[in-house]
N, C-alpha and C positions, 0 to 999 in steps of 0.2 A: 806678555800679552798686555796691551794698553787698555785699561778699563778702570773707571772710577766707581764701579759698582761694588759696594761693600759686600753684599750677599754673594756676588760672584766670586770674590776673593775667598769668602768663607767656604763656598762650595768646592773651590779648587784646593783648599787646605784639607778638606775631607776626602775629596776625589781628585787628586792631582792628575790622574790619567785623562781627565776631560779637558785639559788645557787646550789642546789642538782642535777641539770640537766646538769651542765657544767663541763667539764674537759679539761683544756688546750685549751679553746676557742671553743670547739666542743660539740655539744649536745650528751649526753650519750644515748646509745641504751636501754633506759628504757622503761617501759610500755607507749606507745604512748597515750593510753586512759587517763592515770593519768596525763600526761603532758598537754594534751589538756584540761582536766577538770580544771586544775589549771589556765591556761590562760583564759578560759571562765569565771571562777568565778572572776578573777581580772578585766576582761573587763566589766562585769556587775557591779561590785563594783564601778569602776571609773565612769560609766555612771550615776549611782545613786548619786554619790558625786557631780556631776555638772561640768560645763565647766571650772571653775578655776583650779580645780585639774586635769581635763582632759588635758587642754592645757599645764600645767606644765610638765606632763609626755610626751605629744606629741612633744613638742619642743626638749626635750632631745633625744627622740627616732629618730626624724628627723635628728638631728645633727649626731647621730651615723650611721644612714643609709647612709647619704651622705658621711661620712668619710670612711665607710667600706661597700661598696655596694655588696660585694661578700659573706658577712657573713650570713650563713643560720640561725645562732642563733639569730642574730639581726632581720632578716626578719621574723622569727617566732614570736619573742616577739612584733614586730611592728604590727602584725595582730590583729584586733579586732574580738573577737569571741563571738557572741550573738546567736549562733545557738540554736533554740528551747527555747530561753529564754522567760520568761513572765515578762513584766514590768507593775506592777499594778499602779504605780504613773506616773506623767508626766515625760517624758524624754526631757530635755532641754539642747541640746548640740549646740545651735546656735553659729556660729562663731568659731567652733572648728576645729582643724587640726587632720587629721587621717594619720599617717605616713605609713600605709600599708593598705591592703584590709580590708573590713568589711564583715564578714561572719555572716549574720543574717537570713539565711533560716529558715523557720518555726517559726520565732519569733512572739510573740503576744504582741501588745501594747494596753493596756486597757484604756489609757488616751491619752492626746495629745503627739505627737512626733514632736519636733522642731529640724530641722537640717538646718535652714536658714543660708546661707553663709558658709557652711562647705567646706573644701578642702580635697579630698580623693586621696591619692597617691597609687591608686590601684583600685580594683573593689569594688562595693557596691552591695552585693548579698542579696536580700530580697525575694527569691523564696518561694512561699507558705506562706508568712507572712500574718498576720491579723492585721488590724488597726481598732480601734473603731470609733464610730460616732464623736469623739472629733477631728479627723483630723490629717493629715500629712503635715508638712511644709518642703519642700526640695527646696525652692526657692533660687536664687542667689548662687547656689552651683557650685563648680567645681569638677567634677569627672574625674580623669585622666585615668581611666580604663573604665570598662563597668558598666552600671546600669542594674541589672536583678531584675525586679519587676513582673515577670511572675507568673501566677496562684495564685495571691494574692487576698485578699479581703480587700477593702478599704471602711470602713463604713461611713466615713465622707468626708469633704472637703479635696481635695488634691491640694497643691500649689507647682508648679514646675517653677514658673515664673523666666525668666532671668537666667536659669542655663545652664551649658555647660557639655555635655557628650562626652568625647573624643573618646570612642570606641562604642561598641554595646549598644543600649538602647532596652531592651526587656520587654514589658508589656503583652505579649501574654497570652490569656485566663484569664486575670484578670477581676474582677468585681468591678465596681466603683458605690457605692451607693450614693455618694454626688457629688458635682460639681468638675470637673477637670479643673484647670487653668494651662495650659502649654504654656503660651504666652512668646514671645521673647526668646524662647529656641534656642540653637544651638546643633543640633544632628550631630556630626561629623562622626559617623559610621552608619551602618545599624540600622534602627528603626523598631521594630516589635510590632505593635498594633493589630495584628490579633486575631480574635475570642474573642474580649473583649465585655463586657456588660456595657454600660453607662446608669445609671438610670436617671441622671440629666445632666446638660449642660456639654459638653466637648469642651473646647476652646483652640485652638492652634494658635491664632492670632499672626502674625508676626514672626513665628518660621522659622528656617532655617534647612532644611533637606539636608545635603550634600551627603548622600548616599541613598540607596534604602529605601523607606518608605512603609511599608506593613500594610494596614488596613483591609485585607481580612476578610469577614464574620463577621465583628463587628456590633453590634447593638447599635444604638443611640436612646434612648427613648425620649430624650429631644433635645434641639438645639445643633447643631454641628458648630463650628466656625473655618474656615481656612482662614480668611481674611489676605491678605498680606503675606501669607506663601510663602516660596521659596523652590521649590523642584528641586534639581540639578540632581537627578537620577529618576528612575522609581517610580511612585506613584501608588500603587495598591489599588483600592477601590472595587474590584470585590466582589459581594455577600454581600456588606454592606446593612443594613436596616436603613434608616433614617426616623424616625417617625415624626419629626417636622422640623423646618426650618434648612436649611444648608446655611451657609454664606461663599462664596468663593470670595468675592469682592477683587480685586487686587492681587489674588494669581497668582504665576508665575510658570508654569510647564516647566522646561527646557528640560525634557526628556518625555518619554511616560507616559500618564495618563490613567490608565485602570479603566473604570467606567461602562462598558457595562452592567453587570448583577446586578448593584446596584439598590436598590428599594428606591424610594423617595415618601413620603406620604404628603409632604407639599412643601412650596415654596423654591426655590433656588435663592440666590442672586449672580449674576455673573458680576456685574459691574466691568469692568477693568481687568477681568481674562485674562491671556495670556497662550497660548499653543505653544511652540516653535517646538515641534516634528511634522514633516510633516504628520504623520499618525494619528494625533489627531483629524482629522475632524469628525470621527464617535462619539467621546466623546463630541465634541462641539454640534453636532446635537442632541445627546441624552439629554444633559442638556438644550438646548434651547427648545426642545419638551416639557420637563417637565415644563419649565417656561410658555410656551404658553398654557398648559393645566391647568392653574390656580394653579400650584404647585402640581398637583396630577398625579402620574405616574401609568400607567397600567402595568408596568413590574411585 
């Protein structure tokens, strides 16, 4: 390929499969399906090769993205495409760098999925994804875009401890068959946990919700933990069904807390909970009534 573009040569060194799709540093108007298919197969191959090969590619792609932020060809190549992929073996990309967004909608993980300590310079999309009972580890991660894990099925333990989500965190309508540990999280954008089903414990201990947190109509079959959580914006628990104990010790609601139509079937722990909003008196009364009724609500 004739070209005197140094960065284009660098890109082809990292992604040689793009050779036929480039002309004078511009993506050719070829069959988009063919181009996307090639990127997808390369993304899957790198994931199966492991984190050493992955990070070798990711470091070079990050350097190119920083040096040429307006290049659509580089942006395209930096995106990880796992859409509708099936991973039969363990995916271990702990500590890996992702120079662009991750598109993993409808992906299926038949074994463990380890993403501990990853950094994602874009969105992480896992809509309609399926995870086996071997579990998902997304702890200590930094996602500089949105995390979209809505309408997903999570068959095993889910670890989200100490992660940061810079934009939207969307878990709406997902089903959690194992324990969820989302402790010490920082949710910088709106968080949607509405219409979820938690079969086992769901623990958000010491997490910080900087924007609206919506748990509307979610069902907690086992214990739910919100101890020492900080809610800077509206926290909506309307219509939630808590089958077992709810822990809110030390939680701080800086804005409105909407709890009125939630159903509680067991004890609520409220030691040290704080409601700053002047209109929160109704919510306080509701929770205290549940406490006085030996943890059983008639709602």
